[in-house]
C-alpha positions in Angstrom: 75.3 -25.5 11.8 72.9 -25.7 8.9 70.5 -28.7 8.8 67.8 -29.8 6.4 65.0 -32.3 6.7 64.3 -35.2 4.3 60.9 -36.8 4.4 60.2 -39.9 2.2 56.7 -40.5 0.8 56.1 -43.5 -1.4 53.1 -44.9 -3.2 54.2 -48.4 -2.3 52.7 -49.8 0.8 51.5 -53.3 1.7 49.3 -53.3 4.8 47.6 -49.9 4.5 47.0 -48.5 1.0 48.5 -45.1 0.4 49.6 -45.0 4.1 51.8 -41.9 3.8 48.8 -39.8 2.8 46.2 -41.8 4.8 43.5 -39.3 6.1 44.0 -39.2 9.9 42.1 -36.7 12.0 41.3 -34.6 8.9 44.7 -34.5 7.2 47.1 -36.8 5.3 49.6 -38.5 7.7 52.4 -36.8 5.8 51.1 -33.4 6.8 51.8 -34.0 10.5 55.5 -34.8 9.8 55.8 -31.7 7.6 54.1 -29.5 10.2 56.1 -30.8 13.0 59.3 -30.1 11.1 58.2 -26.6 10.2 57.2 -25.8 13.8 60.5 -27.1 15.2 62.2 -24.1 13.6 65.5 -25.8 13.1 65.5 -26.7 9.4 66.7 -24.4 6.6 64.8 -26.5 4.2 62.2 -29.3 4.4 62.4 -31.6 1.4 59.9 -34.4 0.6 61.4 -37.2 -1.4 58.6 -38.8 -3.4 58.1 -40.8 -6.6 54.5 -39.6 -7.1 53.2 -36.3 -8.5 50.1 -36.2 -6.2 52.1 -37.0 -3.1 54.4 -34.1 -4.2 51.5 -31.7 -4.5 50.3 -32.7 -1.1 53.7 -32.1 0.4 54.0 -28.7 -1.2 50.5 -27.7 0.0 51.6 -28.4 3.6 54.9 -26.5 3.3 57.6 -28.9 2.0 59.6 -28.5 -1.1 59.7 -31.2 -3.8 62.5 -30.2 -6.1 62.3 -33.3 -8.2 60.4 -36.6 -8.3 62.3 -39.7 -7.3 62.8 -42.3 -10.0 59.4 -44.2 -10.5 58.9 -47.3 -8.5 62.4 -46.9 -6.9 61.0 -46.0 -3.4 59.7 -49.1 -1.7 59.2 -50.6 1.8 62.1 -53.0 1.1 64.5 -50.2 0.3 67.1 -49.2 2.8 67.3 -45.5 4.0 70.8 -45.3 2.5 69.6 -45.7 -1.1 67.0 -43.0 -1.2 68.9 -40.7 1.1 72.1 -41.0 -1.0 70.1 -40.2 -4.1 68.4 -37.2 -2.5 71.7 -35.8 -1.1 73.5 -36.2 -4.4 70.7 -34.4 -6.3 70.6 -31.5 -3.8 74.3 -31.1 -3.6 74.6 -31.2 -7.4 72.0 -28.4 -7.5 74.1 -26.2 -5.3 72.6 -26.9 -1.9 74.9 -26.7 1.1 74.2 -28.1 4.6 76.2 -29.5 7.4 73.7 -32.0 8.6 70.3 -33.6 7.7 67.5 -35.3 9.4 65.3 -38.0 8.1 61.7 -38.1 9.4 59.3 -41.0 8.9 56.1 -39.8 7.2 53.6 -41.8 9.3 54.5 -40.7 12.8 51.6 -38.4 13.8 52.5 -38.0 17.5 56.0 -36.7 16.8 55.8 -33.1 18.1 58.1 -30.2 17.3 59.6 -30.3 20.8 60.8 -33.8 20.2 62.7 -32.8 17.0 64.2 -29.9 19.0 65.3 -32.4 21.7 67.0 -34.6 19.1 68.7 -31.6 17.5 69.9 -30.3 20.9 71.4 -33.8 21.7 73.1 -33.9 18.3 74.5 -30.3 18.6 75.7 -30.7 22.2 78.7 -32.8 21.3 80.7 -31.7 18.3 82.0 -35.2 17.7 78.6 -36.7 17.3 78.1 -37.9 13.8 74.7 -39.6 14.0 71.7 -39.6 16.4 69.3 -42.4 15.9 65.9 -42.6 17.6 65.1 -45.7 19.7 62.3 -46.7 22.0 62.4 -48.8 25.1 60.7 -52.2 25.0 60.1 -53.8 28.3 60.0 -57.6 28.7 58.9 -59.3 31.9 61.6 -61.5 33.4 58.8 -64.0 33.9 58.5 -64.7 30.2 62.2 -64.9 29.4 64.2 -68.1 29.1 67.1 -68.3 31.4 69.9 -70.6 30.2 72.3 -71.7 32.9 74.9 -74.5 32.7 73.1 -76.0 29.7 69.7 -76.2 31.6 66.8 -74.1 30.2 64.5 -72.7 32.8 61.4 -70.7 31.8 59.9 -68.3 34.4 56.2 -67.8 33.6 53.3 -66.3 35.4 52.5 -69.7 36.9 56.0 -70.3 38.0 56.4 -71.0 41.7 58.0 -67.9 43.3 60.6 -68.5 45.9 63.3 -66.4 47.6 66.0 -67.6 45.1 64.1 -66.3 42.0 61.8 -63.6 43.3 64.1 -60.7 42.3 64.5 -62.0 38.8 60.8 -62.5 38.3 60.0 -59.0 39.6 62.5 -57.3 37.4 62.2 -56.4 33.7 64.6 -56.4 30.8 65.0 -53.2 28.8 65.6 -53.6 25.1 66.0 -50.6 22.9 64.6 -50.9 19.4 65.3 -48.5 16.5 62.3 -46.7 15.1 61.7 -44.4 12.2 60.9 -41.3 14.1 64.1 -39.3 13.4 67.7 -39.8 12.4 70.2 -36.9 12.3 73.5 -37.3 10.4 76.5 -35.1 9.7 76.4 -34.9 5.9 80.1 -35.6 5.3 79.9 -38.6 7.7 77.0 -40.1 5.8 78.5 -39.5 2.4 81.7 -41.2 3.6 79.7 -44.4 4.2 79.3 -43.9 7.9 82.9 -44.8 8.4 84.9 -42.4 10.5 88.0 -42.8 12.5 86.2 -41.9 15.7 82.6 -42.9 15.1 80.2 -41.2 17.5 76.6 -42.6 17.1 74.2 -41.7 19.9 70.8 -43.2 20.6 67.9 -40.7 21.1 65.3 -42.1 23.3 61.7 -41.3 22.2 59.0 -40.9 24.9 55.5 -42.4 25.0 54.0 -42.5 21.5 56.5 -40.2 19.8 57.9 -43.1 17.8 54.5 -44.7 17.0 54.2 -45.3 13.3 51.1 -46.1 11.4 51.6 -48.9 8.9 48.3 -50.9 9.2 44.6 -50.5 10.0 45.4 -51.9 13.5 47.8 -49.0 13.9 45.0 -46.6 12.8 42.7 -47.9 15.5 45.4 -47.4 18.2 46.2 -43.9 16.9 42.5 -42.9 17.0 42.3 -44.3 20.5 45.4 -42.2 21.5 43.6 -39.1 20.2 40.5 -40.0 22.2 42.5 -40.0 25.4 44.1 -36.7 24.8 47.3 -37.5 22.9 48.4 -34.5 20.8 49.4 -34.2 17.1 51.1 -31.2 15.5 48.7 -28.3 14.9 47.7 -27.6 11.3 46.0 -24.4 10.4 45.4 -25.2 6.7 42.2 -26.8 5.3 42.5 -30.5 4.6 43.9 -31.3 1.2 41.2 -33.0 -0.8 42.5 -36.2 -2.4 40.4 -37.4 -5.4 42.3 -40.5 -6.4 45.8 -41.9 -6.7 
Protein backbone atom coordinates (compact mmCIF):
# COMPACT_ATOMS: atom_id res chain seq x y z
CA UNK A 1 0.00 0.00 0.00
CA UNK A 2 1.39 3.39 -1.02
CA UNK A 3 1.11 6.25 1.46
CA UNK A 4 2.15 9.91 1.36
CA UNK A 5 2.47 12.50 4.12
CA UNK A 6 0.81 15.92 4.10
CA UNK A 7 2.18 18.57 6.46
CA UNK A 8 0.42 21.95 6.69
CA UNK A 9 2.46 25.08 7.41
CA UNK A 10 0.71 28.42 7.66
CA UNK A 11 1.87 31.97 8.26
CA UNK A 12 -1.31 32.58 10.27
CA UNK A 13 -0.95 32.01 14.01
CA UNK A 14 -2.47 33.85 16.94
CA UNK A 15 -0.65 32.99 20.17
CA UNK A 16 2.88 32.37 18.86
CA UNK A 17 4.08 34.34 15.84
CA UNK A 18 5.25 32.10 12.99
CA UNK A 19 4.80 29.09 15.25
CA UNK A 20 5.26 26.52 12.48
CA UNK A 21 8.83 27.71 11.95
CA UNK A 22 9.54 28.81 15.53
CA UNK A 23 13.19 28.12 16.36
CA UNK A 24 13.16 25.28 18.87
CA UNK A 25 16.39 23.63 19.95
CA UNK A 26 18.20 25.01 16.91
CA UNK A 27 15.71 24.24 14.14
CA UNK A 28 12.27 25.40 12.97
CA UNK A 29 9.48 23.31 14.51
CA UNK A 30 8.43 22.22 11.03
CA UNK A 31 11.83 20.54 10.60
CA UNK A 32 11.13 17.98 13.32
CA UNK A 33 7.90 16.86 11.67
CA UNK A 34 9.61 16.50 8.29
CA UNK A 35 12.58 14.65 9.78
CA UNK A 36 10.36 12.27 11.73
CA UNK A 37 8.35 11.52 8.58
CA UNK A 38 11.51 10.86 6.56
CA UNK A 39 13.06 8.66 9.24
CA UNK A 40 9.88 6.59 9.61
CA UNK A 41 10.58 5.19 6.15
CA UNK A 42 6.93 4.60 5.29
CA UNK A 43 6.14 7.51 2.96
CA UNK A 44 6.67 7.54 -0.78
CA UNK A 45 6.38 11.32 -0.71
CA UNK A 46 6.34 14.00 1.99
CA UNK A 47 4.46 17.10 0.90
CA UNK A 48 4.38 20.40 2.75
CA UNK A 49 1.18 22.33 2.09
CA UNK A 50 1.93 26.00 2.67
CA UNK A 51 0.82 29.43 1.49
CA UNK A 52 4.18 31.12 2.09
CA UNK A 53 7.29 31.05 -0.11
CA UNK A 54 9.79 31.17 2.79
CA UNK A 55 7.94 28.39 4.61
CA UNK A 56 8.17 26.41 1.39
CA UNK A 57 11.92 26.99 1.15
CA UNK A 58 12.39 25.83 4.72
CA UNK A 59 10.33 22.69 4.07
CA UNK A 60 12.39 21.89 0.97
CA UNK A 61 15.65 22.43 2.86
CA UNK A 62 14.65 19.81 5.43
CA UNK A 63 13.53 17.27 2.83
CA UNK A 64 9.85 17.84 1.98
CA UNK A 65 8.46 18.63 -1.43
CA UNK A 66 6.40 21.77 -2.09
CA UNK A 67 4.86 21.26 -5.51
CA UNK A 68 2.74 24.42 -5.34
CA UNK A 69 1.83 27.17 -2.90
CA UNK A 70 -1.59 27.02 -1.33
CA UNK A 71 -3.90 29.97 -2.21
CA UNK A 72 -2.77 33.02 -0.22
CA UNK A 73 -4.43 33.56 3.16
CA UNK A 74 -6.50 30.39 2.69
CA UNK A 75 -4.72 28.39 5.36
CA UNK A 76 -5.78 29.51 8.83
CA UNK A 77 -6.18 28.19 12.36
CA UNK A 78 -9.94 28.32 11.88
CA UNK A 79 -9.90 26.16 8.79
CA UNK A 80 -10.88 22.53 9.04
CA UNK A 81 -8.48 19.81 7.93
CA UNK A 82 -10.93 18.72 5.25
CA UNK A 83 -10.59 22.00 3.33
CA UNK A 84 -6.83 22.11 2.91
CA UNK A 85 -6.48 18.33 2.61
CA UNK A 86 -9.13 18.17 -0.13
CA UNK A 87 -7.36 20.96 -2.00
CA UNK A 88 -3.97 19.23 -1.71
CA UNK A 89 -5.31 15.82 -2.74
CA UNK A 90 -7.11 17.27 -5.75
CA UNK A 91 -3.96 19.06 -6.88
CA UNK A 92 -1.71 16.01 -6.48
CA UNK A 93 -4.15 13.64 -8.20
CA UNK A 94 -4.66 16.09 -11.08
CA UNK A 95 -0.87 16.17 -11.47
CA UNK A 96 -0.82 12.39 -11.84
CA UNK A 97 0.07 11.27 -8.32
CA UNK A 98 -1.33 7.95 -7.15
CA UNK A 99 -1.48 6.76 -3.54
CA UNK A 100 -3.72 4.46 -1.54
CA UNK A 101 -3.52 6.35 1.72
CA UNK A 102 -2.22 9.56 3.19
CA UNK A 103 -1.25 10.83 6.63
CA UNK A 104 -1.59 14.35 7.96
CA UNK A 105 1.06 15.40 10.48
CA UNK A 106 0.80 18.50 12.66
CA UNK A 107 3.79 20.82 12.08
CA UNK A 108 4.41 21.78 15.72
CA UNK A 109 4.72 18.39 17.45
CA UNK A 110 8.47 18.17 18.18
CA UNK A 111 8.31 15.01 20.33
CA UNK A 112 6.67 12.86 17.65
CA UNK A 113 9.34 10.28 16.90
CA UNK A 114 9.62 8.11 13.75
CA UNK A 115 8.70 5.03 15.78
CA UNK A 116 5.35 6.59 16.66
CA UNK A 117 4.53 7.10 12.98
CA UNK A 118 5.51 3.49 12.34
CA UNK A 119 3.18 2.32 15.13
CA UNK A 120 0.28 4.28 13.68
CA UNK A 121 0.95 2.88 10.22
CA UNK A 122 1.19 -0.67 11.58
CA UNK A 123 -2.19 -0.24 13.29
CA UNK A 124 -3.73 1.15 10.11
CA UNK A 125 -2.29 -1.63 7.94
CA UNK A 126 -3.17 -4.49 10.27
CA UNK A 127 -6.88 -4.43 9.48
CA UNK A 128 -7.79 -4.12 5.77
CA UNK A 129 -11.20 -2.62 6.60
CA UNK A 130 -9.69 0.27 8.56
CA UNK A 131 -10.42 3.50 6.75
CA UNK A 132 -9.13 6.05 9.24
CA UNK A 133 -6.77 6.10 12.20
CA UNK A 134 -6.97 9.20 14.40
CA UNK A 135 -4.48 10.02 17.13
CA UNK A 136 -5.90 10.62 20.60
CA UNK A 137 -4.45 11.14 24.05
CA UNK A 138 -5.76 10.10 27.42
CA UNK A 139 -6.87 12.81 29.81
CA UNK A 140 -7.32 11.72 33.39
CA UNK A 141 -9.72 13.48 35.70
CA UNK A 142 -9.93 12.76 39.39
CA UNK A 143 -13.29 11.48 40.48
CA UNK A 144 -12.91 13.91 43.38
CA UNK A 145 -13.47 16.90 41.08
CA UNK A 146 -16.33 15.51 39.03
CA UNK A 147 -19.97 16.36 39.65
CA UNK A 148 -22.08 13.29 40.21
CA UNK A 149 -25.77 13.75 39.42
CA UNK A 150 -28.08 11.18 40.88
CA UNK A 151 -31.88 11.39 41.10
CA UNK A 152 -31.80 15.13 40.51
CA UNK A 153 -29.34 15.79 43.35
CA UNK A 154 -25.93 17.21 42.52
CA UNK A 155 -23.06 16.00 44.67
CA UNK A 156 -19.54 17.34 44.23
CA UNK A 157 -16.68 15.21 45.50
CA UNK A 158 -13.70 17.47 46.20
CA UNK A 159 -10.38 17.12 47.98
CA UNK A 160 -12.03 18.29 51.20
CA UNK A 161 -14.98 15.95 50.92
CA UNK A 162 -15.44 13.59 53.80
CA UNK A 163 -14.44 10.11 52.71
CA UNK A 164 -16.57 7.25 53.91
CA UNK A 165 -16.99 3.62 52.91
CA UNK A 166 -19.84 4.43 50.51
CA UNK A 167 -17.87 6.87 48.32
CA UNK A 168 -14.23 5.83 48.88
CA UNK A 169 -13.99 3.75 45.69
CA UNK A 170 -15.43 6.57 43.60
CA UNK A 171 -13.04 9.14 45.06
CA UNK A 172 -10.00 6.93 44.54
CA UNK A 173 -10.83 6.21 40.91
CA UNK A 174 -10.21 8.31 37.83
CA UNK A 175 -12.19 8.97 34.68
CA UNK A 176 -10.36 8.44 31.40
CA UNK A 177 -11.36 10.75 28.56
CA UNK A 178 -9.69 10.50 25.16
CA UNK A 179 -9.13 13.76 23.32
CA UNK A 180 -8.26 14.08 19.64
CA UNK A 181 -4.88 15.67 18.95
CA UNK A 182 -3.10 16.79 15.80
CA UNK A 183 -0.23 14.33 16.00
CA UNK A 184 -1.28 12.06 13.12
CA UNK A 185 -4.26 11.03 11.05
CA UNK A 186 -4.15 8.31 8.41
CA UNK A 187 -6.91 7.92 5.82
CA UNK A 188 -7.65 5.67 2.91
CA UNK A 189 -7.61 8.15 0.03
CA UNK A 190 -10.81 6.88 -1.59
CA UNK A 191 -12.63 6.94 1.75
CA UNK A 192 -11.66 10.55 2.41
CA UNK A 193 -12.58 11.72 -1.08
CA UNK A 194 -15.95 10.01 -0.64
CA UNK A 195 -16.66 12.34 2.26
CA UNK A 196 -15.72 9.83 4.96
CA UNK A 197 -18.98 8.06 4.31
CA UNK A 198 -18.67 4.34 3.75
CA UNK A 199 -21.07 1.47 4.13
CA UNK A 200 -18.93 -0.11 6.83
CA UNK A 201 -16.99 2.76 8.37
CA UNK A 202 -13.94 1.62 10.31
CA UNK A 203 -12.38 4.47 12.29
CA UNK A 204 -9.81 3.53 14.90
CA UNK A 205 -8.29 5.65 17.67
CA UNK A 206 -4.50 5.62 17.89
CA UNK A 207 -3.33 6.26 21.43
CA UNK A 208 -0.27 8.50 21.67
CA UNK A 209 2.09 8.05 24.61
CA UNK A 210 3.67 10.60 26.92
CA UNK A 211 4.38 13.84 24.99
CA UNK A 212 4.07 12.40 21.47
CA UNK A 213 0.94 14.46 20.91
CA UNK A 214 2.28 17.60 22.58
CA UNK A 215 1.80 20.57 20.26
CA UNK A 216 3.46 23.97 20.58
CA UNK A 217 1.00 26.80 19.99
CA UNK A 218 2.00 29.38 22.62
CA UNK A 219 4.98 30.67 24.61
CA UNK A 220 3.76 28.62 27.58
CA UNK A 221 4.06 25.53 25.39
CA UNK A 222 7.61 26.54 24.45
CA UNK A 223 8.55 26.71 28.13
CA UNK A 224 7.11 23.24 28.74
CA UNK A 225 8.84 21.84 25.65
CA UNK A 226 12.19 23.27 26.76
CA UNK A 227 11.68 21.70 30.16
CA UNK A 228 10.93 18.36 28.48
CA UNK A 229 14.26 18.61 26.67
CA UNK A 230 16.05 19.39 29.93
CA UNK A 231 14.78 16.17 31.51
CA UNK A 232 15.80 14.01 28.57
CA UNK A 233 12.81 13.95 26.23
CA UNK A 234 13.90 13.21 22.67
CA UNK A 235 13.17 14.99 19.40
CA UNK A 236 13.90 13.54 15.93
CA UNK A 237 17.56 13.87 14.99
CA UNK A 238 18.49 16.43 12.33
CA UNK A 239 21.92 16.30 10.70
CA UNK A 240 21.54 19.53 8.70
CA UNK A 241 22.74 22.94 9.83
CA UNK A 242 19.93 25.14 11.07
CA UNK A 243 18.07 27.06 8.38
CA UNK A 244 18.71 30.76 8.91
CA UNK A 245 15.52 32.79 8.81
CA UNK A 246 16.05 36.51 8.16
CA UNK A 247 12.46 37.73 8.24
CA UNK A 248 8.95 36.77 7.24
